[in-house]
C-alpha positions in Angstrom: -32.8 -65.6 -91.0 -31.4 -67.8 -93.7 -27.8 -67.2 -94.9 -29.4 -66.0 -98.3 -31.4 -63.2 -96.7 -29.8 -59.8 -96.3 -29.8 -58.1 -93.1 -32.9 -55.6 -92.7 -32.9 -51.9 -93.3 -33.0 -50.1 -90.3 -33.7 -46.3 -90.3 -31.7 -44.1 -87.5 -33.4 -41.5 -86.0 -32.4 -38.3 -87.4 -32.2 -36.1 -84.1 -30.5 -38.9 -81.9 -27.0 -36.9 -82.5 -28.2 -33.8 -83.8 -25.4 -31.1 -83.4 -22.7 -33.4 -82.7 -19.1 -33.3 -84.1 -17.9 -36.9 -85.2 -14.7 -38.3 -86.5 -14.6 -41.6 -87.9 -11.2 -42.7 -89.1 -10.4 -45.3 -91.8 -13.8 -44.0 -93.0 -13.2 -44.2 -96.7 -14.5 -48.1 -97.0 -16.3 -51.0 -95.3 -17.1 -50.7 -91.7 -15.7 -47.2 -91.3 -18.1 -45.8 -94.2 -20.9 -47.3 -93.1 -20.3 -46.0 -89.9 -19.6 -42.2 -90.6 -23.0 -42.5 -93.1 -24.9 -43.8 -90.3 -23.9 -40.7 -87.8 -24.8 -38.2 -90.4 -28.2 -40.0 -90.7 -28.4 -39.4 -87.2 -27.7 -35.7 -87.3 -23.9 -35.6 -86.2 -21.7 -33.4 -88.6 -18.7 -35.6 -89.5 -15.2 -35.7 -90.7 -14.1 -38.7 -92.9 -10.7 -39.8 -92.1 -8.8 -41.6 -95.0 -5.0 -42.3 -95.4 -5.5 -43.5 -99.1 -8.5 -43.5 -101.3 -9.6 -39.5 -101.6 -12.1 -40.3 -103.9 -13.5 -42.7 -102.2 -13.6 -40.3 -99.1 -15.3 -37.6 -101.0 -18.1 -40.2 -102.2 -18.6 -40.9 -98.6 -18.9 -37.1 -97.5 -21.5 -36.7 -100.5 -23.3 -39.1 -99.1 -23.4 -37.8 -95.7 -24.4 -34.2 -96.6 -27.3 -35.8 -98.1 -28.8 -36.1 -95.0 -28.3 -32.3 -94.3 -25.4 -32.2 -92.4 -22.0 -31.0 -92.5 -19.2 -33.6 -93.6 -15.3 -33.3 -94.7 -12.5 -35.5 -95.5 -9.4 -35.3 -94.0 -6.2 -37.0 -95.1 -4.1 -38.4 -92.2 -2.1 -41.6 -91.1 -3.6 -42.4 -88.0 0.1 -44.1 -86.8 1.7 -40.6 -87.1 1.5 -38.4 -84.3 2.1 -35.2 -86.0 -0.7 -36.0 -88.4 -3.2 -36.8 -85.9 -2.7 -33.7 -84.1 -3.0 -31.9 -87.0 -6.0 -33.6 -87.9 -7.7 -32.8 -84.5 -6.4 -29.0 -84.6 -7.9 -28.7 -88.2 -11.6 -30.1 -87.0 -11.4 -28.4 -83.9 -10.9 -25.1 -86.0 -13.3 -26.0 -88.8 -16.1 -27.7 -87.0 -16.0 -26.1 -83.6 -15.0 -29.0 -81.8 -15.4 -32.8 -81.8 -18.1 -35.0 -79.4 -17.4 -38.2 -81.0 -14.4 -40.3 -82.0 -14.8 -43.8 -83.6 -11.4 -45.2 -83.9 -11.8 -47.4 -86.6 -8.6 -47.5 -88.8 -7.1 -50.9 -89.1 -5.3 -53.6 -91.1 -4.1 -56.8 -91.4 -0.8 -58.3 -92.5 -1.1 -62.0 -92.1 1.5 -64.4 -92.1 2.5 -67.8 -90.4 4.3 -66.8 -86.7 7.5 -68.0 -88.0 7.1 -66.3 -91.2 5.9 -62.8 -89.8 8.3 -60.3 -90.3 9.0 -57.4 -87.8 7.7 -55.2 -90.2 4.5 -56.8 -90.6 3.9 -56.8 -86.7 5.1 -53.7 -86.3 2.5 -52.2 -89.0 -0.2 -53.3 -87.7 0.6 -52.7 -83.7 1.4 -48.9 -85.3 -2.2 -48.7 -87.1 -4.6 -50.6 -85.1 -3.5 -50.3 -81.6 -0.9 -46.9 -81.6 -3.7 -45.1 -83.9 -6.2 -45.7 -81.1 -4.0 -44.3 -78.9 -2.9 -41.2 -80.4 -6.6 -40.0 -81.8 -7.9 -40.9 -78.3 -5.4 -38.7 -76.8 -5.9 -35.8 -79.0 -9.9 -36.1 -78.9 -9.4 -36.2 -74.9 -7.7 -32.9 -74.7 -10.5 -31.5 -76.6 -13.5 -33.3 -74.4 -11.7 -31.9 -71.2 -11.1 -28.5 -72.7 -14.7 -27.9 -73.4 -16.2 -30.0 -70.8 -20.1 -31.3 -70.9 -22.4 -28.7 -72.9 -25.6 -30.5 -71.8 -27.8 -29.3 -74.8 -25.7 -31.5 -77.1 -25.0 -34.5 -74.8 -24.9 -35.6 -71.3 -21.1 -36.5 -71.7 -18.3 -34.3 -72.5 -17.2 -36.4 -75.0 -17.6 -40.4 -76.4 -14.7 -42.2 -77.7 -15.7 -45.8 -79.5 -12.9 -48.0 -80.0 -13.4 -50.7 -82.8 -11.9 -54.1 -82.0 -12.9 -57.2 -82.9 -14.1 -60.7 -81.6 -10.2 -61.7 -81.9 -9.6 -59.4 -78.9 -10.8 -62.7 -76.7 -10.6 -65.3 -80.0 -6.7 -66.6 -80.8 -6.6 -66.5 -84.3 -3.6 -68.6 -85.7 -1.6 -67.0 -88.8 -2.8 -63.9 -87.6 -0.8 -63.0 -84.2 -0.2 -59.4 -85.0 -3.8 -58.7 -85.8 -5.1 -60.6 -82.7 -2.5 -59.0 -80.6 -3.7 -55.2 -81.6 -7.5 -56.2 -80.8 -6.4 -57.8 -77.4 -4.4 -54.6 -76.7 -7.3 -52.1 -77.7 -9.6 -53.9 -74.9 -7.2 -53.2 -72.3 -6.5 -49.9 -73.5 -10.0 -48.6 -74.0 -11.2 -50.3 -70.2 -8.2 -48.3 -68.8 -9.1 -45.2 -70.6 -12.9 -45.5 -69.3 -11.8 -46.1 -65.8 -9.3 -43.3 -66.0 -11.8 -40.7 -67.9 -15.1 -41.7 -66.4 -14.9 -39.1 -63.7 -14.4 -36.4 -66.4 -17.5 -37.4 -68.0 -16.0 -39.2 -71.1 -17.5 -42.2 -72.1 -14.9 -44.8 -73.6 -16.2 -48.0 -75.2 -15.6 -50.4 -77.9 -17.3 -52.4 -80.6 -16.1 -55.7 -81.3 -17.1 -57.2 -84.7 -17.3 -60.4 -86.1 -17.5 -61.9 -89.7 -18.6 -58.7 -91.5 -19.1 -58.3 -95.2 -16.1 -56.1 -95.9 -13.1 -55.6 -98.6 -10.7 -57.1 -96.0 -12.2 -60.2 -95.7 -13.7 -61.0 -98.7 -12.1 -64.3 -99.7 -14.0 -65.2 -96.5 -17.5 -64.9 -98.2 -17.5 -64.0 -101.5 -18.3 -67.3 -102.5 -20.9 -70.0 -101.5 -18.6 -72.4 -100.3 -16.9 -69.9 -98.3 -20.2 -68.3 -97.0 -21.2 -72.0 -96.2 -18.1 -72.9 -94.0 -18.3 -69.3 -92.2 -21.4 -69.9 -90.7 -20.5 -72.8 -89.3 -19.1 -70.5 -86.7 -22.3 -68.1 -86.8 -25.2 -69.4 -84.6 -27.4 -66.6 -86.3 -26.9 -67.6 -89.5 -25.8 -64.9 -91.6 -22.9 -62.9 -92.1 -22.4 -59.3 -90.8 -23.3 -56.2 -93.0 -21.2 -53.1 -92.2 -24.4 -51.3 -91.4 -24.9 -53.9 -88.2 -21.6 -52.2 -86.7 -22.7 -48.9 -87.7 -26.0 -48.8 -85.8 -24.0 -50.3 -83.0 -22.0 -47.4 -82.7 -24.8 -44.7 -83.4 -26.1 -46.1 -80.2 -23.1 -46.4 -78.1 -22.5 -42.7 -79.0 -26.0 -41.4 -78.0 -27.3 -40.3 -74.8 -29.5 -43.5 -74.8 -26.3 -45.3 -73.5 -25.1 -42.9 -71.1 -24.7 -45.1 -68.6 -22.7 -47.5 -70.6 -18.7 -47.4 -69.7 -15.8 -49.5 -70.2 -18.1 -51.9 -72.1 -17.3 -54.2 -75.1 -20.6 -54.6 -77.1 -20.1 -57.7 -79.6 -21.8 -57.2 -82.8 -21.2 -61.0 -84.5 -24.2 -63.2 -84.7 -23.0 -65.2 -81.5 -19.7 -66.2 -82.9 -18.1 -65.7 -79.5 -20.5 -68.2 -78.1 -18.2 -70.8 -79.1 -21.0 -72.6 -81.4 -18.8 -76.1 -81.6 -20.1 -76.7 -78.1 -23.4 -76.9 -79.2 -23.3 -80.3 -80.3 -20.3 -81.6 -78.4 -17.5 -80.6 -75.8 
Protein backbone atom coordinates (compact mmCIF):
# COMPACT_ATOMS: atom_id res chain seq x y z
CA UNK A 1 0.00 0.00 0.00
CA UNK A 2 1.38 3.37 -0.96
CA UNK A 3 1.44 6.30 1.43
CA UNK A 4 -1.24 8.06 -0.62
CA UNK A 5 -3.83 5.35 0.01
CA UNK A 6 -6.12 5.44 3.01
CA UNK A 7 -6.54 2.63 5.49
CA UNK A 8 -9.15 0.11 4.30
CA UNK A 9 -12.61 0.25 5.81
CA UNK A 10 -13.31 -2.68 8.10
CA UNK A 11 -16.60 -3.91 9.51
CA UNK A 12 -16.81 -4.54 13.25
CA UNK A 13 -19.06 -7.56 14.02
CA UNK A 14 -22.10 -6.05 15.76
CA UNK A 15 -22.45 -8.96 18.19
CA UNK A 16 -18.85 -9.19 19.38
CA UNK A 17 -19.36 -7.17 22.59
CA UNK A 18 -23.15 -7.33 22.83
CA UNK A 19 -24.46 -6.52 26.29
CA UNK A 20 -21.16 -5.22 27.63
CA UNK A 21 -20.59 -1.82 29.21
CA UNK A 22 -17.46 0.11 28.27
CA UNK A 23 -15.77 3.28 29.50
CA UNK A 24 -13.31 5.07 27.24
CA UNK A 25 -11.36 7.94 28.77
CA UNK A 26 -10.37 10.90 26.60
CA UNK A 27 -12.98 9.78 24.09
CA UNK A 28 -14.04 13.08 22.54
CA UNK A 29 -11.32 13.12 19.87
CA UNK A 30 -8.63 11.11 18.10
CA UNK A 31 -7.97 7.53 19.13
CA UNK A 32 -10.42 7.70 22.03
CA UNK A 33 -13.26 8.81 19.78
CA UNK A 34 -12.60 6.12 17.18
CA UNK A 35 -12.37 3.50 19.92
CA UNK A 36 -15.63 4.53 21.58
CA UNK A 37 -17.44 4.42 18.23
CA UNK A 38 -15.97 1.01 17.35
CA UNK A 39 -16.99 -0.45 20.73
CA UNK A 40 -20.52 0.77 20.11
CA UNK A 41 -20.56 -0.81 16.66
CA UNK A 42 -19.47 -4.07 18.30
CA UNK A 43 -22.56 -3.95 20.53
CA UNK A 44 -21.27 -2.37 23.73
CA UNK A 45 -22.93 0.47 25.60
CA UNK A 46 -20.30 3.20 25.98
CA UNK A 47 -19.46 5.98 28.41
CA UNK A 48 -17.56 8.75 26.62
CA UNK A 49 -15.25 10.45 29.12
CA UNK A 50 -13.87 13.91 28.44
CA UNK A 51 -12.25 16.72 30.40
CA UNK A 52 -12.97 19.53 27.92
CA UNK A 53 -14.97 19.78 24.72
CA UNK A 54 -18.47 18.76 25.75
CA UNK A 55 -19.94 19.40 22.29
CA UNK A 56 -17.42 17.02 20.73
CA UNK A 57 -18.22 14.39 23.35
CA UNK A 58 -21.95 14.72 22.67
CA UNK A 59 -21.28 14.24 18.96
CA UNK A 60 -19.47 10.99 19.76
CA UNK A 61 -22.45 9.89 21.87
CA UNK A 62 -24.78 10.60 18.97
CA UNK A 63 -22.62 8.57 16.60
CA UNK A 64 -22.48 5.64 19.02
CA UNK A 65 -26.22 5.56 19.65
CA UNK A 66 -26.68 5.36 15.90
CA UNK A 67 -25.50 1.75 16.26
CA UNK A 68 -28.52 0.96 18.44
CA UNK A 69 -26.70 0.96 21.78
CA UNK A 70 -26.67 3.29 24.74
CA UNK A 71 -24.05 5.98 25.32
CA UNK A 72 -23.46 8.97 27.57
CA UNK A 73 -20.83 11.67 27.99
CA UNK A 74 -19.22 12.02 31.43
CA UNK A 75 -16.96 14.93 32.28
CA UNK A 76 -14.09 13.98 34.60
CA UNK A 77 -10.39 14.72 35.00
CA UNK A 78 -8.77 11.29 35.21
CA UNK A 79 -5.89 12.69 37.27
CA UNK A 80 -8.32 13.72 40.04
CA UNK A 81 -9.13 10.84 42.39
CA UNK A 82 -12.48 12.18 43.56
CA UNK A 83 -13.66 12.78 40.00
CA UNK A 84 -12.65 9.27 38.91
CA UNK A 85 -14.45 7.68 41.85
CA UNK A 86 -17.56 9.75 41.13
CA UNK A 87 -17.43 8.85 37.42
CA UNK A 88 -17.24 5.13 38.14
CA UNK A 89 -20.02 5.32 40.73
CA UNK A 90 -22.20 7.14 38.22
CA UNK A 91 -21.53 4.60 35.51
CA UNK A 92 -22.43 1.66 37.75
CA UNK A 93 -25.63 3.44 38.80
CA UNK A 94 -26.70 4.43 35.29
CA UNK A 95 -25.35 1.53 33.22
CA UNK A 96 -25.49 -1.22 35.83
CA UNK A 97 -21.82 -2.15 35.75
CA UNK A 98 -18.61 -1.89 33.73
CA UNK A 99 -17.09 -4.72 31.68
CA UNK A 100 -14.43 -2.88 29.66
CA UNK A 101 -12.13 -0.01 30.60
CA UNK A 102 -10.10 1.64 27.87
CA UNK A 103 -7.67 3.92 29.72
CA UNK A 104 -6.89 6.20 26.82
CA UNK A 105 -6.71 9.77 28.13
CA UNK A 106 -3.28 11.29 27.60
CA UNK A 107 -1.43 14.43 26.64
CA UNK A 108 1.98 15.89 25.81
CA UNK A 109 3.86 18.84 27.25
CA UNK A 110 7.06 18.80 25.20
CA UNK A 111 10.36 20.55 25.95
CA UNK A 112 14.11 19.90 25.80
CA UNK A 113 15.17 18.20 29.03
CA UNK A 114 17.01 21.15 30.56
CA UNK A 115 14.08 23.45 29.77
CA UNK A 116 11.32 21.16 30.96
CA UNK A 117 9.56 22.52 34.01
CA UNK A 118 8.43 20.46 36.95
CA UNK A 119 4.85 21.43 36.06
CA UNK A 120 5.27 19.99 32.54
CA UNK A 121 6.77 16.79 33.94
CA UNK A 122 4.12 16.40 36.62
CA UNK A 123 1.11 17.14 34.41
CA UNK A 124 2.02 14.42 31.92
CA UNK A 125 2.67 11.85 34.64
CA UNK A 126 -0.53 12.81 36.44
CA UNK A 127 -2.76 12.34 33.40
CA UNK A 128 -0.99 9.61 31.44
CA UNK A 129 0.08 7.32 34.27
CA UNK A 130 -1.74 8.22 37.48
CA UNK A 131 -4.96 8.66 35.50
CA UNK A 132 -4.73 5.10 34.23
CA UNK A 133 -3.95 3.83 37.73
CA UNK A 134 -7.01 5.54 39.22
CA UNK A 135 -9.40 4.40 36.50
CA UNK A 136 -8.09 0.83 36.58
CA UNK A 137 -8.35 0.69 40.36
CA UNK A 138 -11.97 1.81 40.42
CA UNK A 139 -12.99 -0.44 37.51
CA UNK A 140 -11.34 -3.41 39.20
CA UNK A 141 -13.41 -2.88 42.34
CA UNK A 142 -16.56 -3.31 40.26
CA UNK A 143 -15.16 -6.31 38.38
CA UNK A 144 -14.43 -8.04 41.68
CA UNK A 145 -17.81 -7.14 43.16
CA UNK A 146 -19.71 -8.53 40.17
CA UNK A 147 -17.51 -11.42 39.12
CA UNK A 148 -17.84 -13.36 35.89
CA UNK A 149 -21.19 -13.31 34.12
CA UNK A 150 -20.71 -16.12 31.56
CA UNK A 151 -23.47 -15.01 29.21
CA UNK A 152 -21.75 -11.62 28.89
CA UNK A 153 -18.04 -12.49 28.87
CA UNK A 154 -15.65 -15.20 29.95
CA UNK A 155 -13.73 -12.57 31.93
CA UNK A 156 -14.88 -10.62 34.95
CA UNK A 157 -13.48 -7.51 33.32
CA UNK A 158 -11.10 -6.21 30.70
CA UNK A 159 -8.67 -3.32 31.13
CA UNK A 160 -6.90 -1.99 28.06
CA UNK A 161 -4.18 0.58 28.71
CA UNK A 162 -3.33 2.94 25.88
CA UNK A 163 0.44 3.08 25.72
CA UNK A 164 2.77 3.99 22.83
CA UNK A 165 5.75 2.72 20.88
CA UNK A 166 7.61 5.14 23.15
CA UNK A 167 7.30 2.72 26.02
CA UNK A 168 10.34 1.09 24.40
CA UNK A 169 11.61 3.72 21.91
CA UNK A 170 13.38 6.67 23.59
CA UNK A 171 12.14 10.06 22.41
CA UNK A 172 14.42 13.06 22.90
CA UNK A 173 12.54 16.22 23.83
CA UNK A 174 9.67 14.19 25.26
CA UNK A 175 11.15 12.68 28.42
CA UNK A 176 7.94 13.14 30.42
CA UNK A 177 5.79 11.45 27.77
CA UNK A 178 8.17 8.55 27.17
CA UNK A 179 8.57 8.02 30.92
CA UNK A 180 4.82 7.93 31.39
CA UNK A 181 4.45 5.30 28.68
CA UNK A 182 7.28 3.20 30.08
CA UNK A 183 5.49 3.35 33.41
CA UNK A 184 2.25 2.22 31.78
CA UNK A 185 3.97 -0.90 30.47
CA UNK A 186 5.17 -2.01 33.89
CA UNK A 187 1.92 -1.00 35.60
CA UNK A 188 -0.09 -2.99 33.05
CA UNK A 189 2.08 -6.09 33.39
CA UNK A 190 2.00 -5.94 37.18
CA UNK A 191 -1.77 -5.52 37.25
CA UNK A 192 -2.14 -8.38 34.76
CA UNK A 193 -0.09 -10.65 37.02
CA UNK A 194 -2.05 -9.68 40.12
CA UNK A 195 -5.55 -9.71 38.65
CA UNK A 196 -5.45 -12.67 36.26
CA UNK A 197 -6.41 -15.17 39.02
CA UNK A 198 -9.58 -13.10 39.47
CA UNK A 199 -10.41 -13.53 35.76
CA UNK A 200 -9.59 -9.92 34.99
CA UNK A 201 -7.61 -9.46 31.80
CA UNK A 202 -5.22 -6.49 31.59
CA UNK A 203 -3.46 -5.67 28.32
CA UNK A 204 -2.17 -2.67 26.40
CA UNK A 205 -2.22 -1.25 22.91
CA UNK A 206 0.85 0.68 21.79
CA UNK A 207 0.15 2.92 18.80
CA UNK A 208 2.85 4.12 16.47
CA UNK A 209 2.34 7.18 14.26
CA UNK A 210 -1.39 7.81 14.06
CA UNK A 211 -3.17 10.71 12.36
CA UNK A 212 -4.58 12.52 15.39
CA UNK A 213 -4.72 16.20 16.41
CA UNK A 214 -1.94 15.70 18.99
CA UNK A 215 0.68 15.08 16.26
CA UNK A 216 -0.79 16.88 13.25
CA UNK A 217 2.49 18.65 12.41
CA UNK A 218 4.13 15.26 11.82
CA UNK A 219 1.85 14.25 8.96
CA UNK A 220 -0.29 17.10 7.60
CA UNK A 221 2.09 18.19 4.83
CA UNK A 222 3.51 16.06 2.06
CA UNK A 223 7.10 16.58 3.22
CA UNK A 224 6.27 15.84 6.84
CA UNK A 225 4.54 12.63 5.83
CA UNK A 226 7.47 11.53 3.64
CA UNK A 227 9.85 12.09 6.53
CA UNK A 228 7.58 10.15 8.90
CA UNK A 229 7.23 7.23 6.51
CA UNK A 230 10.99 6.63 6.75
CA UNK A 231 10.20 5.25 10.21
CA UNK A 232 7.29 3.03 9.08
CA UNK A 233 8.08 -0.09 7.02
CA UNK A 234 4.42 -0.60 6.10
CA UNK A 235 4.51 2.72 4.22
CA UNK A 236 1.42 4.42 5.56
CA UNK A 237 0.61 6.52 8.58
CA UNK A 238 -1.93 4.89 10.86
CA UNK A 239 -5.53 5.96 11.30
CA UNK A 240 -7.39 6.09 14.64
CA UNK A 241 -9.52 3.19 13.43
CA UNK A 242 -6.42 1.00 13.27
CA UNK A 243 -6.13 1.37 17.04
CA UNK A 244 -9.88 1.15 17.65
CA UNK A 245 -10.18 -2.24 15.99
CA UNK A 246 -7.23 -3.59 17.95
CA UNK A 247 -8.96 -2.50 21.17
CA UNK A 248 -12.24 -4.16 20.17
CA UNK A 249 -10.42 -7.41 19.47
CA UNK A 250 -8.54 -7.32 22.79
CA UNK A 251 -11.76 -6.58 24.67
CA UNK A 252 -13.58 -9.54 23.15
CA UNK A 253 -13.63 -13.19 24.17
CA UNK A 254 -11.71 -13.94 20.97
CA UNK A 255 -8.67 -12.81 22.98
CA UNK A 256 -9.65 -14.47 26.27
CA UNK A 257 -6.23 -16.12 26.72
CA UNK A 258 -4.30 -12.89 26.10
CA UNK A 259 -3.11 -11.54 29.44
CA UNK A 260 -0.39 -8.97 30.16
CA UNK A 261 0.42 -8.38 26.49
CA UNK A 262 1.21 -5.20 24.60
CA UNK A 263 -0.14 -5.16 21.07
CA UNK A 264 2.00 -2.84 18.96
CA UNK A 265 -0.09 -1.25 16.23
CA UNK A 266 2.61 0.70 14.45
CA UNK A 267 3.12 -0.43 10.85
CA UNK A 268 6.45 -1.90 11.93
CA UNK A 269 7.94 1.19 13.59
CA UNK A 270 9.34 -0.94 16.41
CA UNK A 271 11.26 -3.03 13.87
CA UNK A 272 13.97 -0.32 13.76
CA UNK A 273 13.65 0.20 9.98
CA UNK A 274 17.00 2.01 9.76
CA UNK A 275 18.68 -1.35 10.15
CA UNK A 276 17.07 -2.66 6.94
CA UNK A 277 19.89 -1.00 4.97
CA UNK A 278 22.60 -0.62 7.57
CA UNK A 279 23.81 -1.69 10.96
